[in-house]
DRENTORKOL-3810 file (N, C-alpha, C; in nm, 4 decimals):
REM DRENTORKOL-3810
@n.u->2.5962; n.v->5.4588; n.w->-22.2340; ca.u->2.7208; ca.v->5.3834; ca.w->-22.2292; c.u->2.7631; c.v->5.3648; c.w->-22.0820
@n.u->2.8041; n.v->5.2462; n.w->-22.0475; ca.u->2.8443; ca.v->5.2168; ca.w->-21.9102; c.u->2.9766; c.v->5.2859; c.w->-21.8775
@n.u->2.9919; n.v->5.3200; n.w->-21.7515; ca.u->3.1168; ca.v->5.3817; ca.w->-21.7082; c.u->3.2255; c.v->5.2760; c.w->-21.7008
@n.u->3.3478; n.v->5.3187; n.w->-21.7295; ca.u->3.4617; ca.v->5.2281; ca.w->-21.7271; c.u->3.5582; c.v->5.2728; c.w->-21.6180
@n.u->3.6006; n.v->5.1777; n.w->-21.5347; ca.u->3.6988; ca.v->5.2128; ca.w->-21.4310; c.u->3.8305; c.v->5.2466; c.w->-21.4994
@n.u->3.8839; n.v->5.3641; n.w->-21.4661; ca.u->4.0076; ca.v->5.4081; ca.w->-21.5305; c.u->4.1247; c.v->5.4173; c.w->-21.4339
@n.u->4.0990; n.v->5.3974; n.w->-21.3051; ca.u->4.2086; ca.v->5.4040; ca.w->-21.2097; c.u->4.1598; c.v->5.4069; c.w->-21.0667
@n.u->4.2557; n.v->5.4237; n.w->-20.9765; ca.u->4.2255; ca.v->5.4286; ca.w->-20.8327; c.u->4.3043; c.v->5.5417; c.w->-20.7687
@n.u->4.2454; n.v->5.5981; n.w->-20.6645; ca.u->4.3135; ca.v->5.7032; ca.w->-20.5887; c.u->4.4274; c.v->5.6377; c.w->-20.5105
@n.u->4.5489; n.v->5.6891; n.w->-20.5281; ca.u->4.6638; ca.v->5.6341; ca.w->-20.4569; c.u->4.7058; c.v->5.7230; c.w->-20.3402
@n.u->4.6565; n.v->5.8474; n.w->-20.3383; ca.u->4.6867; ca.v->5.9382; ca.w->-20.2280; c.u->4.5939; c.v->6.0588; c.w->-20.2376
@n.u->4.5811; n.v->6.1322; n.w->-20.1273; ca.u->4.5009; ca.v->6.2542; ca.w->-20.1264; c.u->4.5723; c.v->6.3578; c.w->-20.0412
@n.u->4.5835; n.v->6.4767; n.w->-20.0957; ca.u->4.6520; ca.v->6.5858; ca.w->-20.0272; c.u->4.5475; c.v->6.6915; c.w->-19.9907
@n.u->4.4980; n.v->6.6854; n.w->-19.8661; ca.u->4.3857; ca.v->6.7706; ca.w->-19.8278; c.u->4.4202; c.v->6.9187; c.w->-19.8205
@n.u->4.5464; n.v->6.9535; n.w->-19.7992; ca.u->4.5827; ca.v->7.0955; ca.w->-19.7900; c.u->4.5723; c.v->7.1666; c.w->-19.9253
@n.u->4.5702; n.v->7.0904; n.w->-20.0360; ca.u->4.5556; ca.v->7.1498; ca.w->-20.1694; c.u->4.4389; c.v->7.0879; c.w->-20.2482
@n.u->4.3621; n.v->6.9982; n.w->-20.1842; ca.u->4.2479; ca.v->6.9313; ca.w->-20.2484; c.u->4.2880; c.v->6.8623; c.w->-20.3787
@n.u->4.3974; n.v->6.7872; n.w->-20.3727; ca.u->4.4468; ca.v->6.7161; ca.w->-20.4906; c.u->4.4505; c.v->6.5661; c.w->-20.4627
@n.u->4.4002; n.v->6.4899; n.w->-20.5598; ca.u->4.4060; ca.v->6.3436; ca.w->-20.5528; c.u->4.5136; c.v->6.2947; c.w->-20.6481
@n.u->4.5921; n.v->6.1984; n.w->-20.6024; ca.u->4.6851; ca.v->6.1282; ca.w->-20.6904; c.u->4.6106; c.v->6.0043; c.w->-20.7398
@n.u->4.6074; n.v->5.9861; n.w->-20.8714; ca.u->4.5335; ca.v->5.8752; ca.w->-20.9309; c.u->4.6273; c.v->5.7931; c.w->-21.0181
@n.u->4.6341; n.v->5.6627; n.w->-20.9901; ca.u->4.7118; ca.v->5.5698; ca.w->-21.0723; c.u->4.6189; c.v->5.5222; c.w->-21.1833
@n.u->4.6554; n.v->5.5500; n.w->-21.3086; ca.u->4.5676; ca.v->5.5218; ca.w->-21.4214; c.u->4.5817; c.v->5.3804; c.w->-21.4753
@n.u->4.4672; n.v->5.3204; n.w->-21.5083; ca.u->4.4625; ca.v->5.1886; ca.w->-21.5719; c.u->4.4368; c.v->5.2032; c.w->-21.7215
@n.u->4.4098; n.v->5.3237; n.w->-21.7659; ca.u->4.3864; ca.v->5.3549; ca.w->-21.9072; c.u->4.4150; c.v->5.5033; c.w->-21.9284
@n.u->4.4075; n.v->5.5496; n.w->-22.0499; ca.u->4.4413; ca.v->5.6893; ca.w->-22.0784; c.u->4.3317; c.v->5.7856; c.w->-22.0329
@n.u->4.3718; n.v->5.9118; n.w->-22.0138; ca.u->4.2807; ca.v->6.0161; ca.w->-21.9699; c.u->4.3317; c.v->6.1480; c.w->-22.0269
@n.u->4.2393; n.v->6.2378; n.w->-22.0610; ca.u->4.2807; ca.v->6.3679; ca.w->-22.1113; c.u->4.1957; c.v->6.4782; c.w->-22.0492
@n.u->4.2456; n.v->6.6013; n.w->-22.0535; ca.u->4.1682; ca.v->6.7125; ca.w->-22.0007; c.u->4.0392; c.v->6.7228; c.w->-22.0814
@n.u->3.9326; n.v->6.7597; n.w->-22.0125; ca.u->3.8019; ca.v->6.7667; ca.w->-22.0760; c.u->3.7173; c.v->6.6432; c.w->-22.0520
@n.u->3.7813; n.v->6.5296; n.w->-22.0204; ca.u->3.7052; ca.v->6.4081; ca.w->-21.9891; c.u->3.6276; c.v->6.4293; c.w->-21.8601
@n.u->3.5138; n.v->6.3637; n.w->-21.8488; ca.u->3.4353; ca.v->6.3690; ca.w->-21.7256; c.u->3.4649; c.v->6.2422; c.w->-21.6463
@n.u->3.4988; n.v->6.2587; n.w->-21.5186; ca.u->3.5317; ca.v->6.1439; ca.w->-21.4350; c.u->3.4423; c.v->6.1406; c.w->-21.3118
@n.u->3.4375; n.v->6.0238; n.w->-21.2497; ca.u->3.3537; ca.v->6.0026; ca.w->-21.1313; c.u->3.4358; c.v->5.9293; c.w->-21.0264
@n.u->3.4319; n.v->5.9799; n.w->-20.9035; ca.u->3.5003; ca.v->5.9172; ca.w->-20.7905; c.u->3.3974; c.v->5.8424; c.w->-20.7072
@n.u->3.4250; n.v->5.7154; n.w->-20.6755; ca.u->3.3326; ca.v->5.6343; ca.w->-20.5969; c.u->3.4087; c.v->5.5594; c.w->-20.4887
@n.u->3.3598; n.v->5.5711; n.w->-20.3642; ca.u->3.4193; ca.v->5.4988; ca.w->-20.2528; c.u->3.3593; c.v->5.5458; c.w->-20.1223
@n.u->3.3430; n.v->5.4548; n.w->-20.0279; ca.u->3.2818; ca.v->5.4921; ca.w->-19.9002; c.u->3.1447; c.v->5.5527; c.w->-19.9250
@n.u->3.1207; n.v->5.6708; n.w->-19.8697; ca.u->2.9950; ca.v->5.7419; ca.w->-19.8941; c.u->3.0119; c.v->5.8472; c.w->-20.0031
@n.u->3.1288; n.v->5.8497; n.w->-20.0669; ca.u->3.1590; ca.v->5.9485; ca.w->-20.1701; c.u->3.1185; c.v->5.8972; c.w->-20.3076
@n.u->3.0538; n.v->5.9825; n.w->-20.3849; ca.u->3.0158; ca.v->5.9509; ca.w->-20.5224; c.u->2.9871; c.v->6.0835; c.w->-20.5923
@n.u->3.0844; n.v->6.1329; n.w->-20.6697; ca.u->3.0635; ca.v->6.2595; ca.w->-20.7404; c.u->3.1359; c.v->6.2583; c.w->-20.8745
@n.u->3.0854; n.v->6.3421; n.w->-20.9649; ca.u->3.1444; ca.v->6.3582; ca.w->-21.0975; c.u->3.2046; c.v->6.4970; c.w->-21.1089
@n.u->3.3062; n.v->6.5069; n.w->-21.1935; ca.u->3.3626; ca.v->6.6368; ca.w->-21.2260; c.u->3.4410; c.v->6.6250; c.w->-21.3554
@n.u->3.4527; n.v->6.7344; n.w->-21.4303; ca.u->3.5367; ca.v->6.7313; ca.w->-21.5502; c.u->3.6840; c.v->6.7423; c.w->-21.5105
@n.u->3.7709; n.v->6.6920; n.w->-21.5954; ca.u->3.9154; ca.v->6.7055; ca.w->-21.5734; c.u->3.9556; c.v->6.8427; c.w->-21.6277
@n.u->3.9676; n.v->6.9401; n.w->-21.5383; ca.u->4.0036; ca.v->7.0758; ca.w->-21.5798; c.u->4.1528; c.v->7.0848; c.w->-21.6112
@n.u->4.2346; n.v->7.0180; n.w->-21.5286; ca.u->4.3794; ca.v->7.0139; ca.w->-21.5508; c.u->4.4361; c.v->6.8980; c.w->-21.4708
@n.u->4.5518; n.v->6.8519; n.w->-21.5128; ca.u->4.6198; ca.v->6.7452; ca.w->-21.4385; c.u->4.7698; c.v->6.7632; c.w->-21.4516
@n.u->4.8412; n.v->6.7009; n.w->-21.3582; ca.u->4.9869; ca.v->6.7122; ca.w->-21.3554; c.u->5.0508; c.v->6.5759; c.w->-21.3363
@n.u->5.1694; n.v->6.5627; n.w->-21.3936; ca.u->5.2548; ca.v->6.4469; ca.w->-21.3688; c.u->5.3874; c.v->6.5036; c.w->-21.3201
@n.u->5.4286; n.v->6.4674; n.w->-21.2003; ca.u->5.5520; ca.v->6.5195; ca.w->-21.1384; c.u->5.5558; c.v->6.6719; c.w->-21.1419
@n.u->5.4440; n.v->6.7363; n.w->-21.1045; ca.u->5.4311; ca.v->6.8814; ca.w->-21.0944; c.u->5.4394; c.v->6.9531; c.w->-21.2299
@n.u->5.4305; n.v->6.8782; n.w->-21.3398; ca.u->5.4294; ca.v->6.9381; ca.w->-21.4731; c.u->5.2894; c.v->6.9240; c.w->-21.5305
@n.u->5.2305; n.v->7.0340; n.w->-21.5764; ca.u->5.0954; ca.v->7.0314; ca.w->-21.6323; c.u->5.0976; c.v->6.9529; c.w->-21.7637
@n.u->5.0014; n.v->6.8623; n.w->-21.7787; ca.u->4.9895; ca.v->6.7823; ca.w->-21.9006; c.u->4.8437; c.v->6.7845; c.w->-21.9481
@n.u->4.8241; n.v->6.7600; n.w->-22.0774; ca.u->4.6888; ca.v->6.7556; ca.w->-22.1345; c.u->4.6357; c.v->6.6137; c.w->-22.1456
@n.u->4.7264; n.v->6.5161; n.w->-22.1386; ca.u->4.6826; ca.v->6.3767; ca.w->-22.1444; c.u->4.7810; c.v->6.2900; c.w->-22.0675
@n.u->4.7325; n.v->6.1734; n.w->-22.0272; ca.u->4.8157; ca.v->6.0776; ca.w->-21.9536; c.u->4.7771; c.v->5.9385; c.w->-22.0019
@n.u->4.8703; n.v->5.8447; n.w->-21.9887; ca.u->4.8458; ca.v->5.7094; ca.w->-22.0391; c.u->4.8409; c.v->5.6076; c.w->-21.9255
@n.u->4.8038; n.v->5.4863; n.w->-21.9605; ca.u->4.7981; ca.v->5.3765; ca.w->-21.8641; c.u->4.9309; c.v->5.3671; c.w->-21.7896
@n.u->4.9220; n.v->5.3534; n.w->-21.6577; ca.u->5.0421; ca.v->5.3403; ca.w->-21.5748; c.u->5.0900; c.v->5.4710; c.w->-21.5153
@n.u->5.0472; n.v->5.5840; n.w->-21.5725; ca.u->5.0869; ca.v->5.7140; ca.w->-21.5178; c.u->5.0161; c.v->5.7389; c.w->-21.3848
@n.u->5.0809; n.v->5.8155; n.w->-21.2996; ca.u->5.0174; ca.v->5.8606; ca.w->-21.1762; c.u->5.0017; c.v->6.0114; c.w->-21.1885
@n.u->4.8768; n.v->6.0564; n.w->-21.1886; ca.u->4.8486; ca.v->6.1973; ca.w->-21.2114; c.u->4.7980; c.v->6.2630; c.w->-21.0845
@n.u->4.8155; n.v->6.3930; n.w->-21.0781; ca.u->4.7573; ca.v->6.4734; ca.w->-20.9724; c.u->4.6426; c.v->6.5527; c.w->-21.0323
@n.u->4.5281; n.v->6.5516; n.w->-20.9672; ca.u->4.4115; ca.v->6.6236; ca.w->-21.0172; c.u->4.3392; c.v->6.6909; c.w->-20.9012
@n.u->4.3035; n.v->6.8175; n.w->-20.9200; ca.u->4.2301; ca.v->6.8912; ca.w->-20.8171; c.u->4.0879; c.v->6.8360; c.w->-20.8121
@n.u->4.0411; n.v->6.8058; n.w->-20.6911; ca.u->3.9071; ca.v->6.7484; ca.w->-20.6750; c.u->3.8202; c.v->6.8404; c.w->-20.5907
@n.u->3.6883; n.v->6.8345; n.w->-20.6154; ca.u->3.5965; ca.v->6.9241; ca.w->-20.5449; c.u->3.5487; c.v->6.8685; c.w->-20.4120
@n.u->3.5732; n.v->6.7381; n.w->-20.3867; ca.u->3.5373; ca.v->6.6762; ca.w->-20.2595; c.u->3.6539; c.v->6.5913; c.w->-20.2117
@n.u->3.6546; n.v->6.5625; n.w->-20.0809; ca.u->3.7604; ca.v->6.4790; ca.w->-20.0238; c.u->3.7458; c.v->6.3354; c.w->-20.0730
@n.u->3.8576; n.v->6.2748; n.w->-20.1080; ca.u->3.8602; ca.v->6.1340; ca.w->-20.1484; c.u->3.9629; c.v->6.0618; c.w->-20.0629
@n.u->3.9604; n.v->5.9311; n.w->-20.0672; ca.u->4.0557; ca.v->5.8512; ca.w->-19.9890; c.u->4.1257; c.v->5.7501; c.w->-20.0774
@n.u->4.2404; n.v->5.7040; n.w->-20.0279; ca.u->4.3175; ca.v->5.6026; ca.w->-20.0984; c.u->4.2295; c.v->5.4791; c.w->-20.1258
@n.u->4.2359; n.v->5.4292; n.w->-20.2482; ca.u->4.1598; ca.v->5.3106; ca.w->-20.2842; c.u->4.0268; c.v->5.3397; c.w->-20.3530
@n.u->3.9803; n.v->5.4641; n.w->-20.3487; ca.u->3.8555; ca.v->5.4968; ca.w->-20.4172; c.u->3.8721; c.v->5.4713; c.w->-20.5666
@n.u->3.7661; n.v->5.4251; n.w->-20.6301; ca.u->3.7691; ca.v->5.3960; ca.w->-20.7723; c.u->3.7381; c.v->5.5226; c.w->-20.8523
@n.u->3.8002; n.v->5.5309; n.w->-20.9695; ca.u->3.7783; ca.v->5.6450; ca.w->-21.0594; c.u->3.7249; c.v->5.5888; c.w->-21.1912
@n.u->3.6151; n.v->5.6449; n.w->-21.2376; ca.u->3.5515; ca.v->5.6004; ca.w->-21.3623; c.u->3.5486; c.v->5.7150; c.w->-21.4621
@n.u->3.5482; n.v->5.6791; n.w->-21.5907; ca.u->3.5264; ca.v->5.7782; ca.w->-21.6960; c.u->3.3812; c.v->5.7664; c.w->-21.7359
@n.u->3.3086; n.v->5.8770; n.w->-21.7340; ca.u->3.1648; ca.v->5.8752; ca.w->-21.7680; c.u->3.1448; c.v->5.8646; c.w->-21.9179
END
């Protein structure tokens, strides 16, 4: 199955390794996502996410979530659901 773009990185907080992602579709914990941009291309599962510093298990289109990432990302990078 082809990967579907689910959002874009809107910010990155390097002191806590967290990416803010503006979602174009729904996402839930346990989903596998992939970050692509520049020379960056990696996959990771969604272990946890937050909306306004509150832990949530799912998010919908239009939400902006915070997610801990294992590599540095930059604003504008695309996020796909595997």
